[in-house]
N, C-alpha and C positions, 0 to 999 in steps of 0.2 A: 504494500500500500504506500503510495506516494502522497504525503501530506503537505500542507501549507508550510512554506519555509520562511523564516524571518530574513530580512535583508542582512547584508554583511555588517552594516553599521546603522545605528539609529542614534543620532547625536542631538542632545538637548542641552543647551547652555554649556557646551563644551564637554559634556559627559556622554560616553557611548553606552546606551542602555543595554546593548547586546551583552556587555560584560557583567551585567547584573545577574544574580542567581535566580531571580524571579521570572524565569523564562515562560512558565505556563501563563502567568498574568500578562506578560508582554505579547504572547502569541494570540490569546483571546482578544486582547485590545486591538491588535493588528488586524485580525479577521473582521471585527466589528467596523473598524475604520475603513477598511477596503470596501466592504459591502455598502456602508452608508455613503461613501464617496463615489460609488458607481463604477468601481473596477469590476470587470466581468470575471466570473469563475467558470471553469469547465469541470463539471461533475458528471461522472459516468458518460463522458462524451457529449453531454448536453450543456449548452450555454445557459448560465444562470446570471441574472443581472437584476438590480433593484428596480429597473424600469419595466421588467416583463415577468418577473418570477415572484411568487410568494416568498417571504423571508425564510430561509432554511434554518435548520437547527445549527447551533454553533459547532456541534460535533461534525456535522456534514461539511461545514466551511473549513475546518482545520484538517479534516480527513484522517481521523484516528479511529482505532478500534474502540468498541464499547468498554472493554476492560481497561484500556489506558485512559479513556475519558473518565470513567468512574473513579479511578485512582488519582489522576493528576489534575483534571480540569473541572470536574463537577464541584469539588470544594472551592475552587477559585470563583466559579460562576455564582455559587451561593454567597460567597464573601462579597462579591461585587454587588449583589442584590441587597445584602444587609447594610452596606455603607451607602447605598443610594446611587451607585454609579449606573446601574441598569435596573429596569423593573419589568415585570411580566405584564404583557398586554395581549388582548385578542385582536388580531388584525387579519382581515380577509378570512374570517371564520376559523382561524387557527391560532393556537397559543404560541406567542413569541416571548421567550423568557429573557431576552437580552436587549430590550429596547433602550438605547443609550440616552441618559438624561442630560440636562442642560450643562451642568458643570463638567461632567465627564466628557461631553462632546468637545468642550474647549480643550480639555486635556489631550484628547485624541488628536486634535489639530496641532497642538504644540508639539506632540511627540512625533507625529507622522507627516507633517506638512511637506517637508522636503521629499520624503518617500513618495508622496502622492504626485508631486511634480515629476519625479523620476518615472512614474507610471504613465506619463503622457497626459496628465490632466491640467497642464499649465493654463489653458485658456479659461477654465472655469473655476480655478482656485481663488478663494478669497484670501489674499495674502495676509490680512490682519489676524486670521485665525488658523490658516492652514487647512481649511476644509473647502469643499465645493460649495459655491453659492452662499446661502444664509445659514450660518452655523446654528442659528436659533431654532431651526426646524426639528420637529420630532421625527422619528422614523416613519410614522404614519403619514405625516405631512410630506416628507421627502418622497415617499412612494407615490403619492398622488401626483406630484409635479413630474416625476420621472415617467409615470404612465402616460400623462398627456404628451410628453416629449416623444415617447415610443410611438404612440398612435399617429402623431403628425409627421414624424420622420418617415414612417412607413408610407404615408400619403405624399411624400416628396414635397412637403411644405417647408418653407423657410422658418426654422425654429430658433428662438433665442431664450434659453432658460435663465432664470435668475438675472433679470436685466438690471437690477439695482440692489446692491447689498448695503446701502446707506439707510438712513431713517426716512427717506422719501417713500411715499405711498405708491407702490407700483405692484402690478400683478406678479405672480410667481414665474410666469412664462408667457411669451408672445409667440404667435406664429402667423404667417401670411400665406394665403392660398389664392390661386387665380380665380377671380370672379368672372371676367370676360376678356375676350381678345377681339379687337376690332381693327380692320384695315381702313386707314384714312389716307387716301391718296397713295403715296409711295411708302408710307410708314405704318408700323403696327403699334397700336396702343393697347397695352395690357393694364387692366384694372385689377387691383388686389383687394381681398377682404383681410382685414387685420383683426385678430382675436387675442384676447388676454385670458389666461387661465389663473384662477385663484383657488387655492386649497384652504378650506376652513376647518380647522380642528379644535379651535377654542370657541365653542358655540355660545358660551355664556358671557363672552366679552362684548357687550352691546356697543361700547364706544369704538372698539376695533371694527366691528361690522359697519357701523355708521360712517367711520372715517374712510374706509375702503370704498363703500358705496358712493359717497359723495365725490371722491376722487375719480372713480371710474365714470360716473355720470357726467362729469365735467369734460370728458373726452368723447364726443359723439362719433369720431372717426374710427373708433375701435369697438368691437363687440366683446362681451365678457361671458365666460362660463365659470360658474362657481361649483367646486367639488366638495361634497360633504361625506361624512361617514355613512349616513343612511338617509332615507327619505324623511324619517322623523325629524332629524336634525335640520334637513333642508327646509321643511315646512315651518319649524320653529324659528329659524333664522329669517325667513320671509315675514313671519308674524312680527318679529322684533323690528324689522325695517319698516313695515307698514305702520306699526304703532307710533313710531316717532315721526312727528310732522316736519322737523327741521331739515331732514335730509331729502325731502321731496319724493318719497316713494309711497305710492298707493296702488294696491293690487285688487283686482276683481275677486269677490267672495272672501277676502280676508277680513278678520283673522280666521285662521283654520283651527277650529276648536278641538278637533281630534287629529292632530298632525300626523299620527302614525297611520292614519287611514288613507292618506293622499299618495298616489303613485307619482313617480317622477314625471311620467308622461302628462298627468293631469296638471301638476304644478307648472310644467313648461307651457302647457296650453293657456293657463291663466296669465303667465308672464307675457306671452305673445299678445293675447287679447288686451291686456292692460296697456301695452305699448301702442296698440292700434286704436285705442279708445281715448278720445280727448278728455274724458272725465277722470282718467287714471294716468299714472306716470310710473315708469320703471326703466329709467335710462341706464342704470348702472349694472343691471343683470339682464342677460339675454337668454341664458339657459342655466339649469341646475342639473347636476348628476351626482353620482356616488362613486366612492373608491371601488366598490364591488362591481358596479356597472362598467367602469374602465377596465377592470381585470377581465370581466367576461368578454368585452370587446377584443381585448388582446388575445384571449384564449381561443376564440372562434376564428381568428385570422390565420391564414397560412403563411404570413410574412416571415422572413428570416431574421431572427434576432442576431445571428452571426454577422450579417452585413451591417446591422445598425451599431453593434457594439463589438467590433473585431478584436480578437485576442492578439496581443502583441508579445514580443519576447519578455517584456517586463510584467505582463499580466500574470497573476497566479494561476497557472494551469495545473489541475490536479486530476489524477486518474484513480478512482476508487475500485 
């Protein structure tokens, strides 16, 4: 069995962590950092990536036997959970025991930032923290953004993930698709549709929802899709936006008194009708969807993940 290998050197503040005796801790952290940052894994000859695959078990990512896992790594995982570095979450209907928490994510960036650059991630690395994009994203949030990227890369759209990692209010990802092509005289005019994707994982933060909605509504040249955990959270968020008058959002049939009863299809119909009815307004949201719906869309496609996320010499390739 060929497992995940640590780099030759991992230098932080002039200290090479490879020389530390805590190699199991370092290897687990390395596996989490690689997956969170979008480095592809080859497992049983199948490409696995945060943008197209449910999160694997950590034992799968490091590629060790169950006996070795139980002896060397399971105690480390439990210790990480106990000190709050990681926590157990249910994502895409499966239990994920190693979701990295905010403070730990910063530590991962500090430890492996240069390693990530060595893996060919220079263009998307946030140099201030050494992680891709916005280091403040939870694993669930990151998976939503990456799935939007996978779907639109497959469609040959021009995709820009993590367009702004400052405090500016911007969507998590943009993409452009061809709306129309028209021949005018001797020239060809191509019109594009521009979309922004926003993943919402903190549904109880009304101020955040309001701030994002108002920012998006102020840019009528872009359409926006909001991604939620499930339809219940989507309907609840729409209720919150409709309830507050200051952000200028009013929706047909809102508030939705039994939010768990509304399908995503129905909510999108209400959004479209609200935009087309002068008595209502919903300029900052054009569609809603869920993380599960994005995964289902990816799973039913015959597209090649290998072409989207090619394995390179520096990518961790493993054969179990």
